[in-house]
N, C-alpha and C positions, 0 to 999 in steps of 0.2 A: 344340461344334466341328462345323462343316459341311465335310466333305471329300468332294470328288467328283473324278473324273478317273482315267484309267488310271495305273498305276504307271510312273514314268519310268525307263527303263533307264539303266545307267551308260554314259555315252558320253564320248568325248574332245571337248571343246568347241573350236570354231574360235575362235581369238583374232585380234584385229585387230593386224596387224604393222606396217602403214603409219602414218606420222604423219598427224595430221588434215588437213594441207595436201595430202599425197599422196592421201589417201582421197577428198577432194572432187574433186581433179583426175581420179582414176580414174572417179568417178561421171559427171562431165561428159564424159569421153572415151567412156564407154559410151553415154550418151544421144546424142551426136553420131553414133556408129556404129550406132545402132538407131532409125531414123526411125519405126518402128511405135509407139513410145512417144510419146503426145501429151499425157498428163495426169500431172503430177508433184506429189506431196505432200511438202512440206518440214516435217518435225517435229523429228527428233532427240530425241524425247520431248516437248519443248516449245521452240518457237523463241525464247521469252523467255530460255531458258538459254544461248543462243548470243550471243556478243559482237556487237553490232549491226554494226560494220564488216565482220566476217566474213560475217554473214548477208546483208547488202546486196550484198557482192561476189559471193556465190554466186548469189543470185537474179538479179543483173544478167547473169551468165554464162548462166543458164537462159534469160533473155529473148532472148539472142543465138542460141539454137538454133532453127532454122527449124521443125523438126518439133514442138516443144513449144508447144501452144496453150492449155493451162490449167495454172495454178500455184496451189496451195492452201497457205497458211501455217497450220499447226495450233498453236493456243495456248489453254490454259485461262486464261492470265493476264488476258485481256481481262475476264473475269468475276471471277477470284480476286484479281488484282492490277492493276486498271485503270490505276493511276497510272504503271505501267511505260510505257504507250504515250503518256503526256503529256510525257515527257522531250524536250527541245528537239532533241537529235540524232536521236532516233527519229522524231519528227514530220517533221523535214526529210528524213530518209532515206526515209520512206514516200511523201512527195511526189515524190521523185526516181524511186522505183520505179513509182509510179502514172503519171507522165508517160511513162516508158519503155514501160510496158505498153500504154498507149493508142497511142503512136506505132507500136508494132510489132504491134498488133492481138491482143494476148495477154490472156486473161481472168485477172486476178490477184485472188484472194479470200482472206479470213481466216476460218478456222473456229474456233469457240470451243465452250464446254461449260457449259451452264446446265441444271440439273435441276429447279429450283423457282422460282416467281415471285418469291420474296423475294430471289433473287440478282440480279434485274434492277433495280438501284438507279439513281438519277439520274446517278451518276458513270459507271456502266457505259453508260447510254444516251448520255451526252455523249461518251465515248471512242469508242463505236461510230460515232457520226455524224462524229466527227473523222477516223476512219479512212476512211470513205466520202468525206469532203471531200478527203482526200489523193489520191484517184484510184483507189482499189481498187473493183473491180466489185461485190463483195458481201461482207457479213459474214453467215455462216451458223452455225446452232447444231446440234450433234450431241450429244444427251443420252442418258441411260440410264434405262430404266423401273425405278423403285424403289418397292417396296411401302411404302405409307404416305406417300410423297412426291408422286408424280405418276401414281398408278395408277388414278385415277378420271377420268371425262370432264371434270368441272368443273375439277379441278386441272390437267390437261393443257391444256385450252382457256385457262385463266387464264394459264398460262405462255406459250403460243404468242401470245396476244393482246398480252401485255406485251412480248414480244420484237419483234413486228411493229410495233405502234403506238407504243410508247414509245422503243424503241432502234433501230428500222429493221434488226433482225437477222432473217434469214429462218429460220423453223423448217424443219429439213432432215431429220434422222433422229432416231429414238429406238430404241436397241438394247435387246434383252433382255439382262439381266445375264449375263455369262459364267459358266460352271460352274467356279468357283474357290473355294478354301477361305474360310471365314468370311463367305460372302455368301448362303447359302441363305435367310436371313430377308428379304433384299432382293428375291429373284427372283420373277417372275411366271411362271405357266405359259403355254405357247403359246396355249391356248384363251383365257385372260384377255386376252392381247395382241390376239388376233383380234377379240374382242368390243370392246375399246377402240378399235381401228381403225375398226370399224363406227360406234361411238358418236360419234366426232369428225367424221365425214364430213358435209359440208354446212354446217358452222358457220364455216369459214374459206375464203378464196379457194383455188382449186385449186392455185395455185403456192405457197401458204403452208401447205398441209396437210401435216404431217410424215408420213413413211412409217415405220411400225414394222417393224423388221427383226430378224432373228436371225443372229448370226455363228456358223454351224454349223461345228464342227471338220472340217477337211479339205475343206470346201466353200466357205466364205466367206459373204459377206453375202447374205441372202435375205429378201424380204418375207415377213411372217408367213403370208400366204395362198398362198405358193408351195410349201407343204409337199406332198409326194407322197402321204403316208399318215400318219394320226394315230390312235394308240390312246389315247383319252382316259382309259380306266380305268387303264392302267399308266403313263401319262404318257410314252410313247415316240413320237416323231415321226420320220419317214423323209424324207430329202432327197436330191436328185440334183444333180449338177454338170454343166455344159455346156462346160467348157473346162479346159485344163491350162496353167499358167504355165510359163515357161521354167525356173523354179527347181525345179519339182516333178519328182521321179523316180518317180512312181507308174506302175504298169502300165496298159496300155490299158483294162483292165476298170474302172478308176477312174471312167470316164465312164458306166458302165452299172449300177453297183451302187448300193445305198442306204446313206446315212450316217445314223446315229442321233443324236438330241438328246433330252435327258431333262428332264422337268419336276421341280420340287421335290417330294419325297415328301409333304410335309404338305399340298399342294394337291390330292392325289388323293382319290377316294372311298374309303370303307373297304375295298371289295373290292380296289382297287389297292394300298393300303397292306398288306393282308394278304398279297397276292401277293409283295410285296417282302420281308416278314418271312419267309415260307417259303423264299425263295431266299437270304436272308441266312443262315439256318440251314444250308441245303445247302452254301453256299459255305464256311461255317465248318468243316464236316466235311471237305470236300475239302482245305481249307487245312491242317487239322491232320494229315491223312494225309500230305500232301506234306512237312510239316516233319519227320516222323519219319525220312525218308530223305534229304531235301535241306534241311538247316538253312540259315538265312540268316545271312550275315555282316553284322553291324551295324557302323555307323560312328557312334559317339556318344562323349561323354565318359565314360560309365559302362558301356557295353556294347561291348567291343572284341574279343570272342571269337566263335568260330563256335558259336552256340547258338540254340535256339528263342527268339524274343522273348517277353517277358512281356506279357500283355494286362492292361491296367489297367481296372478297373471304375469307373463314375462315382460310386457311392455306397458308403460304408463298410458292412460287414456280414459275416457269416460266409460268404456266397456270393459276395462281391465280390472275394475274393482279396487283401485289403489288411490289413496289420497296422498298427494305429493307435497313435500316441503323441501326447501333448499337449505343446505348447510355446507360450509366450507367448499363452495364451488361445485358440488356434485349433487345429483338428484338422489334423494333418500325417500323411500316409500314405506308407508305403514299400511297394513291390511285393513280393508273394510269388507263387510259381508258381500258375497257375490251370489246372485240369484241362480237358480237352476238353469234358466234360459241362457244366462251369460256363460255358465260353465259349458253348456253344450256348444254355444257359438264359439267359445274360445278353443275347444278341443277340435271341432270340425274344421274351422277355418285356418288354424295355424298351419303354416307351411312346414313340411318335413325337411329340416336342415340338420346340419351337424349339431347345432345348439338346441334346436327346438323339437327334434323328433321324439323326445322321451314320452310325449303324451300318447303317441301311438305305440311305441315299443313297450310301454308299461301297461298296456291294456290286456284284459283277459279275452281269450278266444271263446266267444259265447257259442257259436255254432261250429263245432269241431267237424272237419271233413272226415270221411270214413278212413279208418286205419287199414293196414294191410290185412288184418284178420276180419274186417267187415264191421268192427265195432268202433265206438267213438272214444275209447280209452276208459280207464277205470277212475274211481274217485281219488286215486293216489296221483295227483297232478304233480308233474315235475316243477322244480323252481324256475319257471320261465313264463314270461308274458302274462302279467296279471293285472291287479287292480290299479285304479287311477292313482296318480301321484298327487299328493298334497303337501304343502309346506305349513307347518304348524306354528302358530304364534307369531307375533311381530318380531322380525329380525332386521337388522340393518344390512342393506345390500352393499357389498364391497365395491371398492373403486373399479374393479374389473368391469362392472356393468357399464360404467361411464366410458370405458375404452372399447366397448363392443365385444368383450370376451365373456365366456360363460361364468356366471357367479357361482362360487363354490359354497352354497348354503346347505344347511342340514335338511334332509328330506325324510318323509315317512310315507308309507303306502296308506291306502284308504282305511284299512283296518289297522291303524297305528297301534303299536304295542309298546308295553313297558319293558324295558331291558332290565 
């Protein structure tokens, strides 16, 4: 399990109270009253999930707003389900939107998502060209850099060439994978992305050379070479932002502080991995002391009382804190309490592998190195590299464990919260 990110506090979520029709009307009213907004992205998750009459009516309203000059429709379906765009009503609707956009001088484009050259099939190419024939200005691709898929110069250039030559799709962005659970094995380090950007330069026309970007928490999209400072040993990069949006309620210092982004632990040199092991152990001690006086209230099917959560170890054994029993030919484990010493031993001694490195990648950086401005960062910590991972309550381990694969169990961070 690969878990990164700060623990999420328990908050009251904002719920949408308006009906869909009223929500779209409120969006349009806001855009009419805010002429500074000139670029609108229509996604909803994926525009292919929206009934076409509703989508067409909404985009027509956008085209009628004088201040809106660029409209982007976001949909993976052009690559994942291209036949969706071949339906007669959708093709006719695209032609109507294309004509209206040309008449009003608005750039209307479709953004899709392909990560490998194998996804650019003849059907995808035919659909992309039909979308352009309908009058849209561009079809662009925004992909994600994935280890083993498009992380080499040859793989990325093959994909971009197929997009550009076969399907007339413009290579646009490739993002570093977000710091989210179950994705560490896909992620590239910032240094690898910088090298990859250098390697692909000069092989494609400048307008078709994709930009490799990092979506930095609390900062937003940044080119990989816009980093302010980069500690390659510990895998910590520091970024700055130059604007605040109208929805951000951050203090003015947000424009002067540095924001951290973290490379995957397994991509670091041995010196960096050892540094994270040491701080994992220190974090475990601090966490254990805190739990003696401030136990965590857990919310799960099997742990509903105020108690210190039980830490599960990965492998069975006398030091793993697991009582084993056998059933149906596989090893099934039930949790038993683990001492603080066992927790520390477990975290310090486990090897950092694709399956087991979550103990280090989920630890908080206790001694932050100096940022580019000379400070150690503000209290607004980004959602990256945080508290110890625990598994709450007895759960049956799946058969995947018996076959040596990563068990897909439910996880919570040390300050487990109620959803």
